[in-house]
C-alpha positions in Angstrom: 264.7 -121.8 64.5 266.9 -121.5 67.7 268.8 -118.3 69.0 271.2 -118.0 72.0 270.6 -114.5 73.5 273.3 -112.8 76.1 270.9 -110.8 78.3 271.8 -107.1 79.6 269.1 -106.1 81.9 268.3 -102.6 83.8 270.1 -101.0 80.5 269.4 -97.0 79.7 267.9 -98.3 76.6 266.5 -101.3 74.7 268.7 -102.5 71.6 269.1 -105.6 69.7 272.8 -106.5 68.6 273.1 -109.4 65.8 276.5 -111.2 66.7 276.2 -113.6 63.9 273.4 -115.9 62.7 272.4 -117.4 65.6 273.8 -115.2 68.6 272.2 -112.0 69.7 273.0 -109.6 72.5 269.8 -108.1 73.7 269.8 -104.8 76.1 266.5 -103.6 77.9 265.3 -101.2 80.6 263.3 -103.6 82.8 265.1 -104.8 85.7 265.7 -109.2 86.1 263.2 -109.4 88.5 260.1 -111.5 88.0 260.8 -112.4 84.2 259.9 -109.1 83.3 263.4 -108.7 82.0 262.9 -112.1 79.9 259.3 -110.8 78.5 261.2 -107.5 77.1 263.5 -109.5 75.8 261.0 -111.6 74.0 259.3 -108.2 72.7 262.6 -106.7 71.5 263.5 -109.7 69.8 260.1 -109.6 68.1 260.5 -106.3 67.2 263.6 -107.1 65.3 262.4 -109.8 63.6 259.1 -108.3 62.6 257.1 -111.0 64.1 254.5 -111.5 66.4 255.8 -111.6 70.5 254.0 -114.7 70.6 255.8 -116.6 68.2 259.2 -116.0 70.6 259.8 -118.5 73.0 262.2 -118.8 76.1 263.5 -122.2 76.3 266.2 -122.2 78.6 268.3 -119.7 81.0 265.3 -118.1 82.5 267.7 -116.9 85.5 270.7 -116.6 83.4 272.2 -113.9 81.4 272.7 -116.6 78.7 269.7 -117.8 77.1 268.2 -119.6 74.0 265.1 -118.2 72.6 263.1 -120.4 69.9 261.4 -118.4 66.9 258.7 -120.0 65.4 
């Protein structure tokens, strides 16, 4: 399954908000440097879905606020 994520790095707290079935807004504490925010978003999505972080993969949007993740 592929989902679209609107990233909000350097937030005060980590939070996943479901917009609809395929769109999410994810806030993370990590800054958007060296892939730290992307890794934190993947972990937050894994926690939200109750799966291992290794099952969440960033497909596109590595340096954009609009990202596509694949959940396997």
